[in-house]
C-alpha positions in Angstrom: -20.2 -8.8 -2.2 -21.1 -7.4 1.2 -22.0 -3.7 1.8 -19.6 -1.6 3.8 -20.4 -0.7 7.5 -19.0 2.2 9.4 -16.5 1.0 12.1 -15.5 -2.3 10.4 -11.8 -2.9 9.9 -10.1 -4.2 6.7 -6.7 -5.5 5.6 -5.5 -4.5 2.1 -2.5 -5.9 0.3 -1.1 -4.0 -2.6 0.7 -6.4 -5.0 3.6 -5.6 -7.3 5.6 -8.0 -9.6 9.2 -8.2 -10.8 9.6 -11.3 -12.9 9.1 -14.4 -10.7 8.7 -12.3 -7.5 5.6 -10.7 -6.1 5.6 -8.2 -3.2 2.8 -7.3 -0.9 2.5 -4.0 1.0 -0.1 -4.8 3.7 -2.1 -1.9 5.4 -5.1 -1.8 7.7 -7.9 0.7 7.6 -11.4 1.2 9.0 -14.5 2.6 7.4 -15.1 5.9 9.1 -18.0 7.5 7.1 -20.6 6.6 4.5 -23.1 9.0 3.0 -25.8 8.9 0.3 -26.5 5.2 0.3 -24.7 1.9 0.6 -21.5 0.9 -1.1 -20.0 -2.5 -1.6 -16.6 -3.9 -0.6 -15.8 -4.6 -4.3 -16.7 -1.0 -5.1 -14.3 0.3 -2.5 -11.5 -2.1 -3.6 -11.8 -0.8 -7.1 -11.8 2.8 -6.0 -8.7 2.3 -3.8 -6.8 0.5 -6.6 -7.8 3.2 -9.1 -6.6 5.9 -6.7 -3.2 4.3 -5.8 -2.2 2.6 -9.0 -0.5 5.6 -10.6 1.5 6.3 -7.4 2.8 2.7 -7.4 3.6 2.8 -11.1 5.6 6.0 -10.5 8.1 4.2 -8.2 8.4 1.0 -10.2 11.0 0.2 -12.9 9.6 -0.2 -16.4 10.3 -3.9 -16.2 8.0 -4.2 -13.1 4.2 -4.1 -12.6 1.6 -2.9 -10.2 -0.8 -5.9 -10.3 -3.7 -4.8 -8.1 -4.9 -5.4 -4.5 -6.7 -7.9 -2.2 -8.9 -6.4 0.4 -10.6 -8.4 3.3 -12.6 -7.5 6.3 -10.9 -8.6 9.5 -13.1 -7.1 12.2 -15.7 -7.7 13.6 -15.7 -11.0 11.6 -13.5 -12.3 8.8 -15.0 -11.6 5.4 -14.5 -12.8 1.9 -11.6 -11.2 0.0 -12.3 -8.6 -2.7 -9.8 -8.5 -5.5 -9.2 -5.5 -7.9 -6.9 -5.1 -10.8 -8.1 -1.6 -11.7 -5.1 0.5 -12.8 -2.8 -2.4 -13.1 0.2 -1.8 -15.4 3.9 -1.3 -15.8 6.2 1.0 -14.0 7.4 4.4 -15.3 10.9 4.7 -13.9 13.6 4.2 -16.5 16.2 1.5 -16.3 16.1 -1.9 -14.6 14.9 -2.5 -11.1 17.3 -2.1 -8.2 18.5 -5.5 -6.7 15.4 -7.2 -5.3 16.5 -7.0 -1.7 16.8 -3.2 -2.0 13.6 -1.3 -1.0 12.4 2.2 -0.4 11.2 2.8 3.1 8.2 4.8 4.4 7.9 5.5 8.1 4.5 6.1 9.7 3.8 7.8 13.0 0.7 8.5 15.2 -0.2 10.3 18.4 0.5 7.1 20.3 3.9 7.0 21.9 6.3 4.1 21.6 6.8 1.3 19.1 3.0 0.6 19.0 2.4 4.0 17.6 4.8 3.6 14.7 4.9 1.6 11.5 6.8 1.2 8.2 6.3 0.0 4.7 9.0 -1.4 2.4 8.5 -0.3 -1.2 9.6 -2.9 -3.8 11.2 -2.9 -7.2 12.1 0.7 -7.6 13.9 1.8 -10.7 17.7 2.1 -10.8 17.6 5.7 -12.1 16.1 6.6 -8.6 19.5 5.7 -7.1 21.8 8.7 -6.9 25.6 8.8 -7.4 26.2 8.6 -3.6 24.0 5.5 -3.3 21.0 7.3 -1.8 17.5 7.9 -3.2 17.4 10.9 -5.5 15.1 13.8 -4.9 12.6 12.5 -7.5 12.6 9.2 -5.7 11.8 10.8 -2.3 9.0 12.8 -4.0 7.5 9.7 -5.6 7.7 7.7 -2.3 6.1 10.5 -0.4 3.2 10.8 -2.9 2.6 7.0 -2.5 2.9 7.1 1.2 0.2 9.8 1.5 -2.2 7.5 -0.3 -1.9 5.1 2.7 -2.0 7.7 5.4 -4.8 9.3 7.4 -8.3 9.7 5.9 -9.0 9.0 2.2 -12.3 9.8 0.6 -13.8 7.8 -2.3 -16.9 8.4 -4.4 -18.5 5.0 -5.2 -21.6 5.4 -7.4 -23.8 7.8 -5.5 -22.1 7.1 -2.2 -19.2 8.9 -0.5 -17.0 6.7 1.7 -14.2 7.7 4.0 -11.6 5.2 5.2 -8.9 5.9 7.9 -5.5 4.1 7.7 -4.0 2.9 10.9 -3.9 -0.2 13.1 -5.4 -1.4 16.4 -3.3 -1.1 19.5 -1.8 -4.5 20.2 -2.8 -4.4 23.9 -6.0 -2.3 24.1 -7.4 -2.8 20.7 -8.0 0.9 20.4 -7.7 2.2 16.8 -4.5 4.2 16.1 -4.8 6.4 13.0 -1.6 7.2 11.1 -1.0 10.9 11.0 2.4 11.4 9.4 4.3 9.5 6.7 7.9 10.2 5.9 10.2 8.6 3.2 13.5 7.5 4.6 16.6 9.3 3.0 18.4 5.9 2.4 17.6 2.5 1.0 16.3 -0.3 3.2 17.1 -4.0 2.9 14.7 -7.0 2.8 17.2 -9.9 3.3 14.7 -12.6 2.4 14.0 -11.1 -1.1 16.4 -12.5 -3.8 16.1 -14.0 -7.2 18.0 -16.9 -5.8 14.9 -17.9 -3.9 12.0 -19.9 -5.5 9.4 -18.0 -7.5 6.5 -16.6 -5.6 2.8 -17.4 -6.2 0.6 -14.6 -7.4 -1.3 -13.4 -4.2 -4.2 -12.2 -6.4 -5.0 -15.7 -7.7 
């Protein structure tokens, strides 16, 4: 597995499962800092998964699972994917999952104005006890979504063996290619809908295989 290089950009897909369905939350980051020797892509993939697994499991129903992640360099050249299942396990929210087309929503913003400076993430398979009597996410749901959102926002630091690695979540500007770091994440106060997600559709393939 290749060593990390400052300035290179990666795509990471966080995978969750609800029966025959698999979700992918896809985020981009760049390596912004490395100290005290080299670190490998697999080492970083394992560190990211270990750091975020608990936050995913804290939004998922007990019938659903965080399965791991797939990470792949996309710039300056396409690399081989690194897969990690560190921290994989079942959700912690009591009750069944909400209907599969219902999702939590995280909104991301940057210092870049307009649509190119904003992003969003649909959070899958959240537990039914996170749905309040008025049909809106409960306060614990908002707290859990916010905690997860912060793990995919701004700069994250990981210790990999003797090395310290910083990554910065964001995306390249679609016209200029200039890197846009995410600065603020905010959970939406209502549920979002992913119309294509339903148990009436065919089963998904596991993205980690």
